N, C-alpha and C positions, 0 to 999 in steps of 0.2 A: 894345673892344666897347661900343656905345652902350647907351642905356637900353632895357630890354626890357619889353614889356607883358605877355608871356605866358610865355616860356621863362626858367627860372632855371638854377641850376647843374646840375640833374638833370632836364631836361624841364620839363613844366608841372605845377604842383602847387598845391593850395589846398583850402579847405573846400568840400564839395560844395554845389551850388545857390547858390554865391557865385562871382562872377567871379574867376579864369578857369575854374573847374570847373563850368560850367553845360552842359546839353545843347546849347544853341545854339552855344556856343563850341566844344564838342567836335565838332559837325557841321562847323563851319567849319575846324577843324584837319584833319579828314578830307579835306575838299575841297582845302585848301591843300597838305597833304602829298601827297595823291594826285596832284594836278596837277603838283607839283614832280618826282615820280618817274615821270611818264608820258614815257618815253624809248624810242624805237624803235617798231617796228610789231607787237611780240608782244602777246599778251594779258597785261595787267598784273595783278599780284597782290600783296595785302598779307596778312600773317598777324597775328592779334590774340590775345594772351593776357591774363589778368587774375588778380588775387588774389581773395579771398573777401569783399570789402566789399559791403555792401548796394547801394551806388551803382554797382557794377561793371556791373550790367545796364543801367542808364540810360546810362552813359557809352559802353558798348560799342555799344548800339543807335544812339546818335547818331553815333558814328564810322562804323559800317557804312553809315548813310544818307549820310554825307558822301562816303565812298570810292566807293560804288556810283554816286552821282549824277554823279561825274566820269569814270566808266568803268572803275573798278578792281574786279576780283573780290576777294572777301574769304574767307579761311580762318580759322575761329574755333576756338581750342584749348580754351576754358573755362579753369578754374584751372590755371595753369602758372607755375613759377618764372621770374623775369626772365632768368636765363641760358639757360633752355630756349627762350624766345622768340628770344633772340639766336642760339642754335645752329640752331634750325629755320628762321629767316629765311634763313640761308646755305645750309643743306642742301636746303631746298625750292626754292632759286633764286627766292625772292620778291624783289620790287622794294623792299619796305619791311616792317619789323616794328614792332609796337606792343605795349607792355606797359601795362596799366591798373593802376596801383598807386601808393600813397603810402608804400611801403616799410615803415618801422618806425613810421609815424605812427598815431594813433588812427583808428577806422573812419570817422569823419565827414569825414576828409580823403580826397582821391583825387588821382591824377596820371596823366599820359600821357608815357611815354618812347618815343622813336622810335629805331629801328635801321635803318641803311642795308643794302643788299643784301649787304655783307660781314659783317654781324652786329655791327658796331661802332656805338656811339652816334654820333649825327650830330655833325659839327663845328659850331663856333660860326657859321661862315659859312653852312652849310646851314640851321641853325635861324633865322638872321637873315633869310634869303630866304623861308623858309616863314612866319615871323612877318609879314613885309611883305605876304604874300598873304592872311593870315587876314581882314583887314578890307576886302580888295578884293572886288569882285563875282566869284563863282565862275565858272569856265569849265565849264558843265554839258555833259554828253555828250548826243549825239543820242539820241532815244528807243530806237533799235535798238542803241545801244552801252552802255546802262546795265549796270553790273556785277552779277554774281550773288554770293550769299553762302551758304556752307554750313559745317557743323561737321566738324572732322577728328577722327574717333573714336579713332585710334591715336596721337595726338600725345603723350600721357603715356608710352606704351610706347616711343616713339622716344627721348624724353629719358632715360628710365630706362636704356635700352640704352646710350646715350652715356655716362651717368654711371658705370655699372658697368664700362664698358670702360676707364676711367681707373684702376681698382683693379688692382694686380698680379695677373696670371693665376695665379701659383703660390700665392696666399694665399686664405684664406677667413676668415669671421668666426665660424665655429663655436666655441661655448664662450664667446663674449664677450657679456656682458650690458650692453646700452646703454640708458640713459634718453634718450628723444628728445622734444624739444619743438619742434613745428612752428608755434607762434605762432598757431594757428587760421588759418593763411594758405595761400599758394599751394602749398606742398609737403605739405599734410596727407595726401594719398594717396601721392604720389610717393616721398617720403623713406622712409616705413615699408616700402613695397614693395621699393625698391632694397636697403635694408639687410637685410631678412628674406631676400631671394633670395640674398644673399651669406652667409647662415647665421647672422646675429646673432639673439640673443634680445632682444626689445624690450619696454621699458616706455614706453608712449607717453602724452604729454600734449599739449594744444594741437592735437588732431586732430578737433575737433568744431565746425567753424565754423558760426555762425548769422547771419553778415552784420554783426554788431555786436561780436563778441568778438575780432577780429583784434588781436594785440599787447596784449591787455588782461590785464595781470599775467602775461604769458607771453612766450616768445620771447627773442631775444638781448639785448634792451634791458631785460628784467625777468626775470632768471634765478633769482629766489628760489625759486619753486616747483620748478624743475628741481634746484636744490641740495638741497632737502629730499627730492625723489624719489630722487635718486642715493643718498643716505645711507640712506633708509628701505628701499629695494629691494635694497641691496647691489650696485648696478650698478658696473661697473668704470670707466665713463666716462659723461658726459652730453654731449649734442649739442643746441645751441639754434640754430635758424634764426630769421630775422625774417620779416615778413609776405610779402615777395616772394622770400625764400630766397636772396638774394644776399650775405648775411653770416652769419658763424659765430662763436659763442662756445662754449667747451668748459668743462665742469665736471669736475674730477678726482674720484677715488673717495672723497675726504674731504669733498667738497662745496665745494671752492675754485674760484672762477672763474678761467679762463685766458683772457687777452685775445688780440687779434690779433697783438700784438708777439711773444709767446712762440710762437704758432703759426707765424708767418712765420720765426722763428729756427729752429724745428724743420725746416720744409720746406726752407728755403734751405740749411741745414746738410746735410741728407740728400741733396739734389740735388747739392750741391757734391761730397760724398763719392762719389757715383755718376757724376760727370762730366757731369751733366745741366744744371747751373746756367749760364745765359747771362748775359753782361754783367758777370761778376765780382762779383756781389752782388745786392742787391734795391733796389726803389724803394718808398719810403713817404712819409708826409707830415711836416710840421713838428711834428705832435703825437706822433709815436712816441717812445718813451722812449730817453734817452741810453744806458741799459743795453743796449738792443738794438744800438745802434751799436758799443758797446765789445765786446760779445760777438762780433759779426761781424768786427771788426778783429782779435780774437784768433785767428780762423780764416783770416785773410788775405783777408777778403771786404769789399767796400765797401757803403756805404749812401748812396743819393741821396734827397734830400728834395724834395717838391713842396708846393704849396699844398694846403689841405684840400679833398678831393673825389676820388672814385675816377677821375673822368674825367681829372684832371691826372696822377694816378699812371699811368694807361694811356697817355696821350700820351707821357710820358717813357719808359715801357717800350718803346713802339714805336719811338721815335726813337733810343733807346740800345741796343736789342737785348737787353733784359732779358726773362726769362720768369717771374719771381716778383715780385710787388708787392702792396701793399695798405695797409690802415689799421689802426690800433690798435683801432678799433671792430669789426673782424672782416670787413670787405670784403677778401677775398683773391683776387687775380687770378693764375691760373696759365695763362700764355700758351700752353703746350703743349696745353691742353685747352679753352680758351674765350676769348671776346672781352670778358668782363666778369666781375665778382665772382660766385663760385659757392659758396654755403655747403655744398651737398651734396658737390661734388667736392673742396673743401678738407677737409671732414670725412673723406672716404675716404682722403686722404693721411695724415691724423693717425691714423686707425684702422689703416692698413697698417703704420705705424711701431710702433704699440702691439702689434700681433700679432707683428710680426717680432722685436722686441726682447724681448717677454715680461716687461717690468718694469711696475710700477704707473704709472698716468698721472701721479700726483703727483711721481714721480721723473723720468719721461721729459719732462714738459712744463714743468718749472721749470728752464729753461736759464740764466737770469741773474736777478740781483736787480735789480728796477727801481730806478732812481735816484729819490729823493723828487721828486715833481712836484706842482705846485699850479696850478690854473686858476681865475681869478675873472673875472667880467663886470662892467663898469661901464656903466651906462646914461647917455646924454647927450641933450641937447635936439636934436631934429631940425634939421638945417641947420648945427649947430655942427661945427667941425673940430678936435677936441681934439688930434689927432696932429700938427697943424701949430703948436700952441702952443709957445712957446719953453721954458716951464718943464717941459712934458711931455717935450719932446725932451731937455732936460738930465737929467731924471730917468731916462729910458731909457738915455741914454749912461752915466750913473753906474752903473746896474744892470748893463749889459753889461760894464763894466769890472770890477765886483766879481765877476762870474761867469767871467771869462776863465780858461780852463784847467780849470775845475771844473764848468761847467754851461752852460745855454743860457737865453736869454730869447726868447719869441715874442710879439709884439704884433700883433694883427690885428683889423680891423673886421669885424663880422658882415655877411654879404651880404644879410640879410633884416630886421634890426632895428637901431635906433640903439644898438648895443652895441660897446664895445671889449673884446676878449678878451685878458687878460693871463696868460700862462703862463710859469712859470719852473721849471727843474729843476736840481738840483745835489746834491753829496754831503752837504751840511749842510742838513737840513730846516729848522732855525731860520732860517738865512740866506735860504733860498728863500722862506719865509713873509714875512720882513721886506722882501725885495726886491719881491715881488708887492704887498704892502700899500702900499709906498712909491709904486710906479708907479700903482696904482689911486687913491691919494689925489691925485696930481698930475692924473690924467685927470678925476677928479670935480671938482676945483677949476676946471679949465679948461672943463668941459662944462656 
């Protein structure tokens, strides 16, 4: 994949009113993506959802102008989780789906994610073709063929119905007290509605968006307030979503954070027990803890690792026939129910297990002891190539040899900054720290 000017690993993202997140470029993206998906002689349609950022209005209107100018009709959902946009793209037979969000980033960032008619994020090849069209003159529609735009009033209800349908029909959440943090984001109405309709008693935080407070000391990347709320309210479990509700972090009744590795262990184990797990295991990234891998091995299940990013997890799931995958950060993809990470649907799987087993979350969700893991970043001069340096390569080889049989070493360059990320894990925490510091020192000397 060559140099990209607009698309990164998860769509287009950046600080608003700074390239590439300007209204002008958003309009061009609408024109380019709209033109790319004009196939056949039917009325073409794009669906658009967004989170609660102040800039969402600006970006949405620019995209609508772009899509309608090339002859596409637009259906606008308003605030909608990313997985809801993916699901509705397919169920409404749209040619294209768009989510306006920068996920867990602060409010001043925004982004554009594109979904094909099957509800999956676009391939690298499709993004490359659209990118090439962004800076080319648009193919504007004739005056009589300009698209129309209107809002879909029942979009939230359709996604709530979909999410609730993934919860076992014989179970209810009656008697369960849940602390719920919606990150002042896209699920601020949807998640409380779905959980309360299933019978839960809710204590909600992060449900008062004002355009600037999305992910601000709340949500899955900042669970401190949720931890305090769980303990103070006597909730049996805490659920934290991020700004676009495609990731999940859980807090047990004692206020301890449970990450995506433990949640995937729970879901994969339960699905394997019920004969539902496909592919003989799950797919996760190089960042997932070695403890997860050992836990699954103990159950006769495999673990396949990919590069960091939910799109790479999904690609491997699709090619290998897996139906559970995700990331330590809480992106959990359940292929039976959706085409992308879904925080609410994953939460419902966890809650179903909690209700069925009847044990405290602290017992049920602590399935393995994580192996000591340490991650450090080393900044280097732009243009330098420290990973090609002979001393660095020797240090990495020595580190890998030292960890053979007892741990792992993961070295990767950041995709957005001049940083080398050095992560090691193993049974001996002192050894792990020594190894990470040694490799970091070699990279720093070379960079």
